[in-house]
C-alpha positions as CSV (number, residue, x, y, z in Angstrom):
1,M,3.8,6.2,13.7
2,T,3.2,8.8,11.0
3,I,-0.3,9.6,9.7
4,G,-0.8,10.2,6.0
5,G,-3.2,10.2,3.2
6,M,-3.2,8.7,-0.3
7,V,-3.3,11.1,-3.3
8,W,-6.2,10.1,-5.6
9,T,-8.8,12.8,-6.0
10,L,-9.4,15.0,-3.0
11,G,-12.6,16.9,-3.1
12,E,-12.4,19.1,-6.2
13,M,-8.6,18.7,-6.3
14,T,-7.3,16.5,-9.1
15,D,-3.8,17.8,-9.4
16,L,-1.0,15.7,-7.8
17,Y,0.9,18.6,-6.3
18,E,-2.2,20.4,-5.1
19,Q,-3.2,17.3,-3.1
20,I,0.3,16.7,-1.7
21,A,0.4,20.4,-0.6
22,W,-3.1,20.0,1.0
23,F,-1.9,17.1,3.2
24,A,1.2,19.1,4.2
25,D,-0.8,22.2,5.0
26,N,-3.4,20.2,7.1
27,G,-1.0,18.6,9.6
28,F,-0.3,15.2,8.0
29,S,3.1,13.8,8.6
30,G,2.9,11.4,5.7
31,V,1.6,11.1,2.1
32,G,1.2,8.3,-0.5
33,F,0.9,8.4,-4.3
34,H,0.6,6.1,-7.3
35,T,3.3,5.7,-10.0
36,Q,1.3,4.0,-12.6
37,P,0.3,5.6,-15.9
38,N,-3.0,7.4,-15.7
39,Y,-4.7,5.5,-18.5
40,G,-7.7,7.9,-18.3
41,L,-8.2,7.4,-14.5
42,E,-9.9,10.2,-12.6
43,W,-7.2,10.4,-10.0
44,A,-3.7,11.9,-9.9
45,T,-0.7,9.7,-10.6
46,F,3.1,10.2,-11.2
47,D,3.9,8.3,-14.4
48,V,7.4,6.9,-13.5
49,R,8.2,6.0,-17.1
50,E,7.3,9.3,-18.6
51,A,8.8,11.5,-15.8
52,S,11.7,13.8,-16.7
53,A,14.6,14.7,-14.4
54,D,12.8,18.0,-13.7
55,D,9.6,16.1,-12.8
56,R,11.5,14.0,-10.3
57,R,13.2,17.0,-8.7
58,K,9.8,18.7,-8.4
59,L,8.3,15.6,-6.8
60,K,11.2,15.3,-4.3
61,E,10.7,19.0,-3.3
62,A,7.0,18.5,-2.9
63,L,7.6,15.5,-0.5
64,A,10.2,17.3,1.6
65,P,7.8,18.6,4.3
66,F,6.7,15.1,5.2
67,D,8.3,12.7,7.7
68,E,7.5,9.8,5.4
69,A,6.2,9.3,1.9
70,A,5.1,6.0,0.3
71,I,4.5,4.8,-3.2
72,H,1.8,2.6,-4.5
73,G,3.4,0.9,-7.6
74,E,1.7,-0.4,-10.7
75,S,-0.8,-3.1,-10.1
76,F,-3.3,-5.4,-11.7
77,T,-4.9,-2.3,-13.4
78,C,-1.7,-2.2,-15.5
79,D,-1.8,-6.0,-16.0
80,I,0.9,-6.7,-13.4
81,L,0.8,-10.3,-12.3
82,L,3.5,-11.1,-9.8
83,A,2.2,-14.6,-9.2
84,S,1.7,-15.7,-12.8
85,P,3.1,-19.2,-13.6
86,N,3.5,-17.9,-17.1
87,E,7.2,-17.0,-16.8
88,L,7.1,-14.4,-19.6
89,I,4.3,-12.5,-17.8
90,R,5.8,-13.0,-14.4
91,R,9.3,-11.8,-15.3
92,A,7.9,-8.8,-17.2
93,S,5.8,-7.9,-14.1
94,V,8.8,-8.1,-11.8
95,E,10.9,-6.0,-14.1
96,S,8.1,-3.4,-14.3
97,V,8.8,-2.7,-10.6
98,R,12.4,-1.6,-11.2
99,D,11.7,1.9,-12.4
100,T,9.6,2.6,-9.3
101,V,12.3,1.3,-7.0
102,H,14.8,3.7,-8.6
103,L,12.4,6.6,-8.3
104,A,11.7,5.7,-4.6
105,A,15.4,5.7,-3.8
106,E,15.9,9.0,-5.7
107,V,13.2,10.9,-3.9
108,G,13.6,9.4,-0.4
109,V,10.6,7.0,-0.3
110,K,11.3,3.9,1.8
111,T,8.2,1.8,1.0
112,V,6.7,0.7,-2.3
113,T,3.4,-1.2,-2.2
114,L,2.6,-3.8,-4.8
115,H,-0.3,-6.1,-5.6
116,K,0.3,-9.8,-6.1
117,G,-2.3,-9.7,-8.9
118,I,-4.9,-12.3,-9.8
119,A,-4.2,-14.6,-12.8
120,T,-7.3,-15.2,-14.9
121,A,-6.0,-18.5,-16.3
122,Q,-7.0,-21.6,-14.3
123,W,-3.6,-22.4,-12.8
124,A,-3.2,-25.0,-10.0
125,H,-2.8,-23.4,-6.5
126,D,0.7,-25.0,-6.1
127,E,1.8,-23.5,-9.4
128,L,0.6,-20.0,-8.3
129,R,2.4,-20.4,-5.0
130,A,5.6,-21.5,-6.6
131,A,5.6,-18.6,-9.1
132,F,4.9,-16.1,-6.3
133,S,7.7,-17.5,-4.2
134,R,10.1,-17.0,-7.2
135,T,8.9,-13.4,-7.5
136,L,9.4,-12.7,-3.8
137,E,13.0,-13.8,-4.0
138,E,13.6,-11.7,-7.1
139,L,12.0,-8.6,-5.4
140,A,14.3,-9.1,-2.4
141,E,17.3,-9.1,-4.7
142,M,16.0,-6.0,-6.5
143,A,15.4,-4.1,-3.2
144,A,18.9,-5.1,-1.7
145,G,21.0,-2.0,-1.2
146,S,18.4,0.4,-2.4
147,G,17.0,1.5,1.0
148,V,13.6,0.6,-0.3
149,T,11.2,-2.1,1.0
150,L,8.7,-3.7,-1.4
151,A,5.5,-4.4,0.4
152,I,2.8,-6.9,-0.9
153,E,-0.7,-5.6,-0.2
154,T,-3.2,-7.8,1.6
155,E,-6.1,-9.1,-0.6
156,P,-8.3,-12.2,-0.4
157,T,-5.9,-14.3,-2.5
158,L,-3.0,-13.6,-0.3
159,E,-4.3,-15.6,2.6
160,T,-2.6,-18.8,1.5
161,C,0.8,-17.1,1.0
162,Y,1.5,-15.4,4.3
163,D,4.0,-18.1,5.1
164,L,6.0,-17.1,2.0
165,L,6.1,-13.5,3.1
166,V,7.2,-14.4,6.6
167,E,10.1,-16.5,5.2
168,V,11.4,-14.2,2.5
169,G,14.5,-12.2,3.3
170,P,14.9,-8.5,4.0
171,G,13.6,-6.0,1.5
172,V,10.2,-7.5,1.1
173,G,7.3,-7.0,3.6
174,V,3.6,-6.6,3.8
175,T,1.2,-3.7,3.5
176,I,-1.9,-4.3,5.6
177,D,-4.9,-2.9,3.7
178,T,-7.6,-2.9,6.4
179,G,-10.5,-2.8,4.0
180,H,-9.2,-5.3,1.5
181,A,-8.5,-7.7,4.4
182,C,-12.3,-7.8,5.0
183,L,-13.3,-8.7,1.5
184,D,-14.8,-12.1,0.8
185,D,-16.1,-12.4,4.3
186,G,-12.7,-11.6,5.8
187,A,-10.6,-13.9,3.7
188,G,-7.5,-11.8,4.3
189,Y,-7.5,-12.4,8.1
190,R,-10.0,-15.3,8.6
191,E,-7.3,-17.8,9.7
192,F,-6.2,-15.5,12.5
193,G,-9.6,-14.3,13.7
194,T,-9.0,-10.6,13.5
195,I,-6.9,-8.1,11.5
196,G,-5.1,-7.4,14.7
197,N,-4.1,-11.0,15.1
198,L,-2.9,-11.0,11.5
199,I,-0.7,-8.1,12.3
200,R,0.6,-9.9,15.4
201,H,1.4,-13.0,13.3
202,L,3.3,-11.1,10.6
203,G,5.2,-9.0,13.2
204,D,8.0,-6.9,11.7
205,K,7.0,-8.0,8.2
206,V,4.3,-5.3,8.5
207,V,6.0,-2.3,6.9
208,H,3.1,-0.2,5.7
209,M,-0.7,0.3,6.4
210,H,-3.5,1.4,4.1
211,V,-6.3,2.3,6.5
212,H,-10.0,2.7,5.5
213,D,-13.2,1.2,6.8
214,Y,-15.5,-1.5,5.5
215,D,-19.2,-1.8,6.2
216,G,-19.9,-5.2,4.7
217,E,-20.4,-3.8,1.3
218,H,-18.1,-0.9,0.6
219,D,-14.4,-0.4,1.4
220,H,-12.3,2.8,1.1
221,I,-14.8,4.6,3.3
222,A,-13.8,6.8,6.2
223,I,-12.5,5.1,9.3
224,G,-15.1,5.0,12.0
225,T,-18.0,4.7,9.6
226,G,-17.8,0.9,9.1
227,D,-17.4,-2.3,11.1
228,I,-13.6,-2.6,11.5
229,D,-12.3,-2.9,15.0
230,W,-9.7,-0.1,15.1
231,A,-8.9,-0.6,18.8
232,D,-7.7,-4.1,17.9
233,I,-5.7,-2.9,15.0
234,M,-4.0,-0.1,16.8
235,G,-3.3,-2.2,19.8
236,A,-1.6,-4.8,17.6
237,L,0.5,-2.3,15.8
238,Q,1.7,-0.9,19.1
239,E,2.4,-4.4,20.4
240,I,4.7,-5.2,17.4
241,G,6.5,-1.9,17.6
242,Y,5.2,-0.6,14.3
243,E,6.8,2.7,13.4
244,G,5.6,3.2,9.8
245,M,2.8,5.1,8.2
246,L,-1.0,4.9,8.7
247,C,-2.0,6.0,5.2
248,M,-5.7,6.7,4.8
249,E,-6.9,5.5,1.4
250,Y,-10.4,6.9,0.9
251,S,-12.7,6.7,-2.1
252,P,-13.1,10.2,-3.5
253,E,-16.7,9.3,-4.3
254,A,-17.6,8.4,-0.7
255,T,-15.5,10.9,1.3
256,T,-14.5,14.5,1.6
257,P,-11.2,16.2,2.6
258,Q,-12.8,16.8,6.1
259,D,-13.0,13.0,6.5
260,Y,-9.2,12.8,6.2
261,I,-8.9,15.4,9.0
262,A,-11.4,13.5,11.2
263,G,-9.6,10.3,10.5
264,R,-6.2,11.8,11.4
265,E,-7.7,13.0,14.7
266,M,-9.2,9.6,15.4
267,L,-5.9,7.9,14.8
268,E,-4.0,10.4,16.9
269,G,-6.4,9.7,19.7
270,Y,-5.4,6.0,19.7
271,L,-1.7,6.9,19.6
272,T,-1.9,9.4,22.5
273,G,-4.7,7.8,24.6
């Protein structure tokens, strides 16, 4: 497994490349970043639609020191609704992923994480499942031949769709987000008892990990400062033969750069212990 961190805002650092370099300089073998437009956000992103050829070359060079890099694609913050039964919205949301897939293939990124999105209209559950099933098949077709896997991130509303993710063909997998799995009283893993058991159930469909802790009220806090059972999670990952990244995804308001280093050391302890 590789251990990495997500580029958001890192201490006083707000520049994308400064943060990428910090992770490389501090012994991380992986890094993740967002490709959505910034839209006034306070964290660094790489706007895939506005990026020039020179921007893409610069990004590829910045990622070269890492064993693995990962992308977090556009999500519900950009009105992406991959499970919308409204076909115009659903098809546009699926199509919005294409630029990021092309970028990932160009710069050597193998995993792009996506959110299913939460429709605000009062659709029936069966309609939402059917729409999401169509999306998964279309994403698998998009990923085919690209060398990129599209990974749907765990969230409370995904709990009734795990069977669809297990059944979909190659090119689509799951990003386990440890904190998000705990939201709504553990809705993301409740059926399986623990996050570790969810990982065991999904098996080789688990292709990426966003790791942060949850204390019953706050997620995106440093691992080891909340209530998540990391021994269970790390044991499950080793059982399924997981070889991907453990990408720490910390809130810049609640953590410091030193928390990333402490988290890396904690995870290394599980891997070598």
